[in-house]
C-alpha positions as CSV (number, residue, x, y, z in Angstrom):
1,X,26.6,2.8,43.8
2,X,29.3,4.5,41.8
3,X,29.3,4.5,38.0
4,X,32.4,2.2,38.0
5,X,30.6,-0.3,40.2
6,X,27.6,-0.3,37.9
7,X,29.8,-0.8,34.8
8,X,31.4,-3.8,36.4
9,X,28.2,-5.4,37.6
10,X,26.6,-5.0,34.1
11,X,29.3,-7.3,32.6
12,X,29.1,-11.0,32.2
13,X,31.7,-13.4,33.5
14,X,34.3,-13.9,30.7
15,X,34.4,-17.4,29.2
16,X,37.3,-19.8,29.4
17,X,37.6,-19.4,25.6
18,X,38.8,-15.9,26.0
19,X,42.5,-15.8,25.4
20,X,43.1,-13.8,28.7
21,X,41.2,-16.2,31.0
22,X,42.1,-19.6,29.3
23,X,44.3,-20.8,32.1
24,X,43.1,-18.8,35.1
25,X,39.4,-18.2,35.2
26,X,38.1,-14.9,36.6
27,X,36.2,-16.7,39.4
28,X,39.5,-18.1,40.7
29,X,41.2,-14.8,41.1
30,X,38.2,-12.8,42.3
31,X,38.7,-11.9,46.0
32,X,35.6,-13.7,47.1
33,X,35.2,-16.3,44.3
34,X,31.8,-14.7,43.3
35,X,32.2,-12.6,40.2
36,X,28.7,-11.1,40.7
37,X,29.7,-9.0,43.7
38,X,32.1,-6.2,44.7
39,X,33.2,-7.0,48.2
40,X,33.2,-4.4,51.0
41,X,36.0,-3.7,53.3
42,X,38.8,-3.6,50.7
43,X,41.8,-1.7,52.3
44,X,44.5,0.3,50.7
45,X,48.0,-1.1,51.3
46,X,50.7,1.1,52.9
47,X,52.6,3.1,50.2
48,X,56.0,4.7,50.6
49,X,58.4,6.3,48.2
50,X,62.1,6.9,48.7
51,X,65.5,6.7,47.1
52,X,67.3,3.3,46.9
53,X,69.8,4.8,49.4
54,X,67.0,5.6,51.9
55,X,66.9,9.4,51.3
56,X,63.8,11.3,50.6
57,X,62.7,11.5,46.9
58,X,63.1,15.2,46.4
59,X,61.2,17.0,43.6
60,X,58.9,14.0,43.0
61,X,55.3,14.5,43.5
62,X,53.2,11.8,45.2
63,X,49.5,12.7,45.5
64,X,46.9,10.5,47.2
65,X,43.2,10.3,46.5
66,X,42.9,10.9,42.8
67,X,40.3,9.8,40.3
68,X,42.3,8.6,37.3
69,X,41.0,6.6,34.4
70,X,42.8,3.9,32.5
71,X,44.6,5.4,29.5
72,X,43.5,2.9,26.9
73,X,41.1,-0.1,26.5
74,X,42.1,-3.5,27.9
75,X,40.1,-6.2,29.5
76,X,36.7,-4.9,30.4
77,X,36.2,-7.2,33.4
78,X,39.5,-6.8,35.2
79,X,39.9,-3.1,34.4
80,X,36.4,-2.2,35.5
81,X,36.6,-4.4,38.7
82,X,39.9,-2.7,39.8
83,X,38.6,0.7,38.9
84,X,35.5,0.2,41.0
85,X,37.4,-1.0,44.1
86,X,40.0,1.8,43.9
87,X,37.6,4.5,42.6
88,X,38.9,8.0,43.7
89,X,41.8,6.6,45.7
90,X,44.5,6.5,43.0
91,X,48.1,7.4,43.9
92,X,49.8,9.7,41.3
93,X,53.5,9.9,41.0
94,X,54.8,12.7,38.8
95,X,58.3,12.9,37.5
96,X,59.1,16.6,36.5
97,X,60.4,17.6,33.1
98,X,64.1,17.3,32.5
99,X,64.4,15.5,35.9
100,X,67.5,13.2,36.2
101,X,68.8,11.3,39.0
102,X,71.1,8.2,38.9
103,X,69.7,7.0,42.2
104,X,66.6,4.8,41.6
105,X,63.3,5.3,43.4
106,X,61.8,2.6,45.5
107,X,58.0,2.4,45.8
108,X,57.1,0.0,48.6
109,X,53.7,-1.6,48.7
110,X,52.8,-3.3,52.0
111,X,49.4,-5.0,52.3
112,X,47.4,-5.0,55.4
113,X,47.0,-8.8,55.4
114,X,43.4,-9.1,54.3
115,X,41.8,-7.8,51.0
116,X,43.8,-4.9,49.6
117,X,43.8,-2.9,46.4
118,X,45.6,0.1,45.0
119,X,45.8,2.2,41.8
120,X,49.2,3.6,41.0
121,X,49.6,6.1,38.2
122,X,53.0,7.3,37.0
123,X,53.6,10.3,34.6
124,X,57.1,11.2,33.4
125,X,57.8,14.7,32.1
126,X,59.4,15.3,28.8
127,X,63.2,14.5,28.6
128,X,63.2,13.1,32.1
129,X,65.1,10.0,33.2
130,X,63.8,7.9,36.1
131,X,64.1,4.4,37.5
132,X,61.2,3.1,39.7
133,X,61.4,-0.1,41.6
134,X,58.0,-1.2,42.8
135,X,58.4,-3.8,45.6
136,X,55.4,-5.8,47.0
137,X,56.2,-7.6,50.2
138,X,54.4,-9.0,53.3
139,X,51.4,-11.1,53.7
140,X,48.0,-10.6,51.9
141,X,44.9,-12.8,51.5
142,X,44.2,-10.9,48.1
143,X,46.0,-8.0,46.5
144,X,44.8,-6.1,43.5
145,X,47.2,-3.6,41.8
146,X,46.2,-1.4,39.0
147,X,49.2,0.4,37.5
148,X,48.7,3.0,34.8
149,X,50.8,5.8,33.3
150,X,52.2,7.6,30.3
151,X,55.6,8.7,29.4
152,X,56.5,12.2,28.2
153,X,58.3,13.2,25.0
154,X,61.9,11.9,24.9
155,X,61.7,10.5,28.4
156,X,63.4,7.4,29.7
157,X,61.7,5.1,32.3
158,X,63.0,2.0,34.0
159,X,60.0,0.3,35.6
160,X,60.6,-2.8,37.5
161,X,57.9,-4.7,39.5
162,X,59.2,-7.1,42.2
163,X,56.7,-9.4,43.8
164,X,57.9,-10.7,47.2
165,X,54.4,-11.4,48.7
166,X,54.6,-14.5,50.9
167,X,51.2,-16.0,50.1
168,X,47.7,-15.1,48.9
169,X,46.5,-14.1,45.5
170,X,47.9,-11.3,43.3
171,X,45.8,-9.7,40.6
172,X,47.8,-7.1,38.6
173,X,46.7,-5.0,35.7
174,X,49.2,-2.6,33.9
175,X,48.4,-0.1,31.2
176,X,51.3,2.1,30.1
177,X,51.1,4.5,27.1
178,X,54.5,5.5,25.6
179,X,55.1,9.1,24.4
180,X,57.0,10.2,21.3
181,X,60.6,9.2,21.3
182,X,60.4,7.9,24.8
183,X,62.0,4.7,26.0
184,X,60.8,2.2,28.6
185,X,62.5,-0.8,30.2
186,X,59.7,-2.8,32.0
187,X,60.8,-5.6,34.2
188,X,58.9,-8.2,36.2
189,X,60.6,-10.2,39.0
190,X,58.5,-12.7,40.9
191,X,59.2,-15.3,43.6
192,X,56.0,-14.9,45.6
193,X,52.1,-15.2,45.8
194,X,50.4,-18.5,45.6
195,X,48.3,-17.4,42.6
196,X,49.2,-14.6,40.3
197,X,47.1,-13.3,37.4
198,X,48.6,-10.4,35.5
199,X,47.3,-8.6,32.5
200,X,50.2,-6.3,31.3
201,X,49.6,-4.0,28.3
202,X,51.6,-1.4,26.4
203,X,50.4,1.0,23.8
204,X,53.0,2.5,21.3
205,X,50.9,5.1,19.5
206,X,53.6,7.8,19.1
207,X,56.4,7.7,16.6
208,X,59.8,6.7,17.9
209,X,58.7,5.0,21.1
210,X,60.9,2.2,22.3
211,X,60.0,-0.7,24.7
212,X,61.9,-3.6,26.3
213,X,59.9,-6.0,28.4
214,X,61.7,-8.5,30.6
215,X,60.6,-11.2,32.9
216,X,62.6,-13.2,35.5
217,X,60.3,-15.5,37.5
218,X,60.5,-18.5,39.7
219,X,57.4,-20.7,40.3
220,X,57.8,-23.4,43.0
221,X,55.8,-25.4,45.4
222,X,52.1,-25.2,44.4
223,X,52.4,-21.7,42.8
224,X,50.2,-20.8,39.8
225,X,51.7,-17.8,37.8
226,X,49.7,-16.6,34.8
227,X,51.1,-13.5,32.9
228,X,49.5,-12.0,29.8
229,X,51.6,-9.4,28.0
230,X,50.1,-7.4,25.2
231,X,52.1,-4.9,23.1
232,X,50.3,-2.8,20.4
233,X,52.2,-0.8,17.8
234,X,50.0,1.9,16.3
235,X,52.6,4.6,15.2
236,X,55.5,4.4,12.7
237,X,59.1,3.8,13.7
238,X,58.3,2.0,16.9
239,X,60.3,-0.8,18.5
240,X,59.6,-3.5,21.1
241,X,61.2,-6.6,22.4
242,X,59.9,-9.1,25.0
243,X,62.1,-11.7,26.7
244,X,60.3,-13.8,29.4
245,X,62.2,-16.3,31.5
246,X,60.5,-18.6,34.0
247,X,62.0,-21.3,36.1
248,X,59.4,-23.8,37.1
249,X,59.8,-26.3,39.9
250,X,57.9,-28.3,42.5
251,X,54.3,-28.9,41.5
252,X,53.8,-25.4,40.1
253,X,52.3,-24.1,36.9
254,X,53.5,-21.2,34.9
255,X,51.6,-19.5,32.1
256,X,52.9,-16.9,29.7
257,X,50.7,-15.6,26.9
258,X,51.8,-12.8,24.6
259,X,50.0,-10.8,22.0
260,X,51.9,-8.6,19.7
261,X,50.0,-6.4,17.4
262,X,51.2,-4.3,14.5
263,X,48.3,-2.1,13.3
264,X,47.9,-0.6,9.9
265,X,50.0,2.6,9.7
266,X,52.7,1.4,12.1
267,X,55.3,1.5,9.3
268,X,58.9,0.5,10.0
269,X,57.8,-1.2,13.3
270,X,60.3,-3.6,14.7
271,X,58.9,-6.2,17.3
272,X,59.6,-9.6,18.6
273,X,58.8,-11.7,21.7
274,X,60.4,-14.9,23.1
275,X,59.3,-17.0,26.1
276,X,61.8,-19.5,27.8
277,X,60.8,-21.9,30.4
278,X,63.2,-24.0,32.5
279,X,61.5,-27.2,33.9
280,X,63.1,-28.2,37.2
281,X,60.9,-31.1,38.2
282,X,58.7,-33.7,36.5
283,X,55.5,-32.3,38.0
284,X,56.1,-28.7,37.0
285,X,54.1,-27.3,34.2
286,X,54.8,-24.5,31.8
287,X,52.6,-23.1,29.0
288,X,53.7,-20.3,26.7
289,X,51.6,-19.0,23.8
290,X,53.1,-16.1,21.8
291,X,50.7,-14.6,19.2
292,X,51.3,-12.2,16.4
293,X,48.9,-10.0,14.4
294,X,50.4,-7.9,11.6
295,X,48.2,-5.6,9.5
296,X,51.0,-3.4,8.1
297,X,53.2,-4.6,5.3
298,X,56.1,-2.1,5.7
299,X,57.8,-3.5,8.8
300,X,61.4,-3.9,9.8
301,X,60.7,-7.3,11.4
302,X,58.2,-9.2,13.5
303,X,58.8,-12.5,15.3
304,X,57.8,-14.6,18.1
305,X,58.7,-17.9,19.7
306,X,58.9,-20.2,22.7
307,X,61.2,-22.8,24.2
308,X,60.7,-25.3,27.1
309,X,63.3,-27.7,28.5
310,X,65.0,-29.1,31.5
311,X,68.4,-28.2,32.9
312,X,71.2,-29.0,30.5
313,X,72.8,-32.1,31.8
314,X,76.1,-31.4,30.0
315,X,76.3,-28.0,31.8
316,X,75.4,-29.7,35.1
317,X,78.2,-32.2,34.5
318,X,80.7,-29.5,33.7
319,X,80.0,-27.7,37.0
320,X,80.1,-30.9,39.0
321,X,83.5,-31.8,37.4
322,X,84.8,-28.5,38.8
323,X,83.7,-29.4,42.4
324,X,80.1,-28.4,42.8
325,X,77.5,-30.7,44.1
326,X,74.5,-31.7,41.9
327,X,72.3,-29.3,43.9
328,X,74.9,-26.5,43.7
329,X,75.3,-27.0,40.0
330,X,71.5,-26.8,39.4
331,X,71.2,-23.7,41.6
332,X,73.9,-22.0,39.6
333,X,72.3,-22.8,36.3
334,X,68.9,-21.6,37.5
335,X,70.5,-18.4,38.7
336,X,72.2,-17.8,35.4
337,X,69.0,-18.5,33.5
338,X,67.0,-16.0,35.5
339,X,69.9,-13.5,35.6
340,X,70.0,-13.3,31.8
341,X,66.9,-11.1,31.8
342,X,67.4,-9.7,35.4
343,X,70.8,-8.1,34.4
344,X,69.0,-6.1,31.6
345,X,66.5,-4.3,34.0
346,X,68.9,-1.5,35.0
347,X,72.4,-0.6,35.9
348,X,74.8,-2.3,38.3
349,X,73.2,-0.7,41.3
350,X,69.7,-1.8,40.2
351,X,71.0,-5.3,39.4
352,X,72.6,-5.7,42.8
353,X,69.4,-4.4,44.5
354,X,67.2,-6.8,42.6
355,X,69.4,-9.8,43.5
356,X,69.3,-8.8,47.2
357,X,65.6,-8.2,47.0
358,X,64.7,-11.6,45.8
359,X,67.4,-14.1,47.0
360,X,65.8,-14.3,50.5
361,X,62.4,-15.0,48.9
362,X,64.0,-18.0,47.1
363,X,65.2,-19.7,50.4
364,X,63.1,-22.6,51.4
365,X,61.0,-22.8,48.1
366,X,60.5,-26.3,46.9
367,X,61.9,-26.1,43.4
């Protein structure tokens, strides 16, 4: 038994009172439902990296079979479990120093259909600029994705995660550490997986780091989407914004919990988070809990909030008065709601690709 397996098995199951596991207990997203075991036979999904135009990603290093640790502390249970089942099999993607290419990279993740897990680690060299679109598509019973990384000094990274999985459970853990004067735009686009549990964390412990976190999600049918986003400011002159939009239809449940921390010493930090939920049916449920912990007095600003509501009937009437049917009017309003964050995840090419990538996943969903 490896050290990572021993570390996980020594832990107790987290209680429902834990902020992270309040709405989705660990037992529910564990691949076998038994938190006291580490299942055998977990496969590695097929991974491929290319440019958005289909060309080979030149000068980008993709190394298989690495042993890479998580860059900072998060949830002991989920971190240690994913570390145990992906131990020594991490995929490292390295962006060279001063590398720039206007053509985005696509990282395709295709599960085998059973129990799958992968650890993807991204490193950006100083003063580099890169856009990485991670696309999950296909069928899977259970998929665990551990995504870690750190950005180099003065680098710029656009990191967009697109979930198009047709069914099954998705367990996702992100841990990204931002370097000095680096900028990250992190997007999540989701219209798949029956159950999703995501623990997404960012650490701003270098001066001048800048983070923009965006979510554009659709929950429908019987889906259960649970995303926890945690942003920690440790260094002075850091900036972060979180805008999370979820359209909830059918008999689905959406959960968004946010934790924004401003540690002592993070002078002149500027941070804020806002969750918006659009309710499309009477049975749909949306829970948003933004939280704020501020230990530094000298801050530019800190704020958090949430808003839930149905489709605006006056806007629906306006569109119907101009020839749209009721269904067409609602579809247009839902698209505009989700597009308000989707459009900020990249340039026009990225935006067009994201729309193409998810529109087929929306067809047939009971919203």
